[in-house]
Structure formats: structure tokens, C-alpha cells
C-alpha positions in Angstrom: -5.8 0.8 -16.1 -3.6 0.1 -13.0 -5.5 -1.6 -10.2 -4.3 -1.9 -6.6 -5.8 -3.8 -3.7 -4.8 -3.0 -0.1 -5.3 -5.6 2.7 -5.1 -4.3 6.3 -6.9 -4.0 9.5 -9.1 -1.0 10.3 -7.0 1.7 11.8 -3.8 0.9 10.0 -4.2 3.6 7.4 -5.1 1.7 4.2 -8.0 4.0 3.4 -5.8 7.0 3.9 -3.0 5.4 2.0 -5.3 4.6 -1.0 -6.7 8.1 -1.0 -3.2 9.7 -0.7 -2.0 7.6 -3.7 -5.0 8.6 -5.7 -4.4 12.3 -4.8 -0.8 12.1 -5.9 -1.7 10.4 -9.2 -4.5 12.9 -9.9 -1.9 15.6 -9.6 -0.1 14.0 -12.5 -3.1 14.2 -14.7 -4.3 10.6 -14.2 -7.9 9.6 -13.6 -8.3 7.9 -10.2 -10.6 6.1 -7.9 -10.0 5.2 -4.3 -12.5 3.4 -2.1 -12.7 0.8 0.7 -14.8 -2.1 1.8 -15.3 -2.9 5.5 -18.0 -4.0 7.8 -19.5 -2.3 10.9 -16.5 -3.4 13.0 -14.1 -0.8 14.3 -10.3 -0.7 14.7 -8.6 -4.1 14.2 -11.1 -5.7 11.8 -9.8 -7.0 8.4 -10.7 -4.6 5.5 -9.7 -3.8 2.0 -9.1 -0.6 0.1 -8.7 -0.1 -3.6 -7.1 2.2 -6.1 -7.8 2.5 -9.8 -5.4 4.7 -11.9 -5.9 5.3 -15.6 -5.1 7.6 -18.5 -8.8 7.9 -19.4 -11.9 8.4 -17.3 -12.7 5.3 -15.2 -16.3 4.3 -16.0 -16.2 1.0 -14.0 -17.3 1.7 -10.4 -17.4 -1.9 -9.2 -15.3 -3.2 -6.4 -14.3 -6.3 -8.3 -10.8 -6.2 -9.8 -8.0 -8.3 -10.9 -5.3 -6.3 -9.2 -1.9 -5.5 -10.7 -0.6 -4.9 -7.1 -1.7 -6.3 -3.8 -0.4 -4.4 -0.8 -0.6 -6.2 2.5 0.0 -3.8 5.4 -0.9 -6.1 8.3 1.6 -9.0 8.7 -1.1 -11.4 10.0 -3.2 -11.0 6.9 -0.5 -12.5 4.7 -1.5 -15.9 5.9 -5.1 -15.6 4.7 -5.4 -17.1 1.2 -7.9 -14.4 0.2 -5.0 -12.1 -0.5 -4.4 -14.0 -3.8 -8.1 -14.0 -4.9 -8.6 -12.7 -8.5 -4.9 -12.2 -9.0 -2.9 -13.3 -12.1 0.6 -14.5 -12.6 1.6 -10.9 -13.2 0.2 -9.5 -10.0 2.9 -8.1 -7.7 2.6 -8.5 -4.0 4.2 -6.1 -1.5 3.9 -7.5 2.0 4.6 -6.1 5.5 6.7 -8.7 7.4 9.8 -9.0 9.4 10.6 -12.3 7.6 12.9 -12.7 4.6 11.0 -13.6 1.4 12.0 -17.3 1.4 10.9 -17.8 5.0 7.6 -16.1 4.4 6.8 -18.3 1.4 7.5 -21.5 3.4 4.8 -20.4 5.8 2.4 -18.7 3.4 2.5 -21.3 0.6 -0.2 -19.5 -1.4 2.5 -16.9 -2.2 4.9 -19.5 -3.7 5.6 -18.5 -7.3 4.2 -15.0 -6.9 6.1 -11.8 -7.7 6.8 -10.9 -4.1 8.4 -8.0 -2.3 8.8 -7.6 1.5 9.1 -4.6 3.7 8.9 -4.3 7.5 6.5 -1.3 7.3 5.3 -1.7 10.9 8.9 -1.4 12.3 9.7 1.5 10.0 6.5 3.4 11.0 7.1 2.7 14.7 10.7 3.9 14.5 10.1 7.0 12.2 6.6 8.1 13.1 6.3 6.7 16.6 3.1 4.7 15.8 2.4 1.4 14.0 0.6 3.1 11.1 2.3 1.4 8.1 0.5 3.1 5.3 3.1 5.7 4.3 6.0 3.2 4.4 3.9 1.0 2.2 3.5 3.9 -0.2 7.3 4.3 -0.4 7.7 0.6 -1.1 5.0 0.8 -3.8 6.6 3.8 -5.6 9.9 1.9 -5.6 8.5 -1.3 -6.9 6.0 0.1 -9.4 8.1 3.0 -10.7 4.7 4.7 -11.4 6.3 8.1 -11.1 9.7 9.6 -10.1 10.3 9.3 -6.4 11.1 13.0 -6.0 7.8 14.0 -7.6 6.0 11.6 -5.3 7.7 13.2 -2.2 6.8 16.7 -3.3 3.1 15.7 -3.7 2.9 13.6 -0.5 4.5 16.4 1.5 1.9 18.8 0.3 -0.9 16.3 1.1 0.5 15.9 4.6 0.8 19.7 5.1 -2.3 19.8 7.3 -0.4 17.9 10.0 2.3 19.3 12.4 5.8 19.4 11.0 6.9 16.5 13.3 4.3 14.2 11.7 5.2 15.3 8.2 8.9 14.7 8.8 8.3 11.3 10.4 6.2 10.2 7.5 8.7 11.4 4.9 11.5 9.6 6.7 9.3 6.4 6.8 8.6 6.7 3.1 12.2 7.2 2.2 13.3 4.3 4.4 10.8 1.9 2.9 11.8 3.0 -0.6 15.3 2.0 0.2 14.6 -1.2 2.2 11.9 -2.9 0.1 13.2 -6.1 -1.6 
């Protein structure tokens, strides 16, 4: 089973991103769960969202996991050591930041020695979508790093998922996803 933990602030789209990823993977025949944990706070409060993806039915419904991937979509949360909780040496981190990897690790020492990828998902979402909602760029980065499915297949599914929105929103999100796929390193 593949387990993914998202760290963000309420309103940045982590719940929507986790659900979209689950929807895409369910369309490939996988069994999925997507859920979130947050308090009564509103927009701006730290929160987590989770995905579980498996070839067989998922019978474990607990929030506890040892994630294969940790996606940090709010740059300020990378400095909180909780992002490494319950991870292993094989856990892969994809972090939203404007900093190069080596500079980030100097500041966020708990990431030293971790498998780390960086992407400026905030900048990409602002430039391509017009708002700082970094969930879709993070999905593009995740698809590139994980190779969980062919990128073109992902794009077809995500475009269908986004079809309830105006074409301008769909196009901006697709551009953001493609850019993040190319720029993650």
C-alpha cells in the first residue's frame, strides 16, 4: 500500500488535492482512501490530509501511517519537525519552497539526509492559476517523482475531474501541473 501525507494550511487545497489524487487512482482500478484531520479553525490553520492507495481493499481506516511520501504545500510548515514524524529512511519529501535544496536543509535540519524534492508550487499557482492554491502544482510534482502512473493518463483524468469548473480554471490548473512536473527537482 502506498501512503501519502499532506501538510498544509486550511484553504490551500490539500483536502481537494488528496481527494483528486484518490479519484485519479481509483479510475486506474486501485483501491483508495482520502481523508483529512484538522481542528475547528478556519482558513490558515495547519492541517494534514492523507491518501492510501492499494491493489487490494484497504481495511485499515486509522489515520496513523508511516508515509511513503510527505507533501508539504505550505512553505512555512517545512520548519516544523512534525513533518518527519513516523517517516522512514525511504520516505520521500516533496516540499514547496523558493529555496534550493541545499539551502533549505541548512535551515530545516530535520530534513538533512532525507530524500527531498523541491518545487515552488506557490509561485507556479499564482502565475498559472492566479491564486496561491498550490495543490495542483504539488500533484504534478508528485506524479513526476513517484511515477505512479503515466503523466498523460494523469492529465486526462485530472482534466475530467476539473471539468465542473470554467475552462479558464481548468487551463490554469493544467498549466500549473505541467510546469510543476517539469520544474520539480
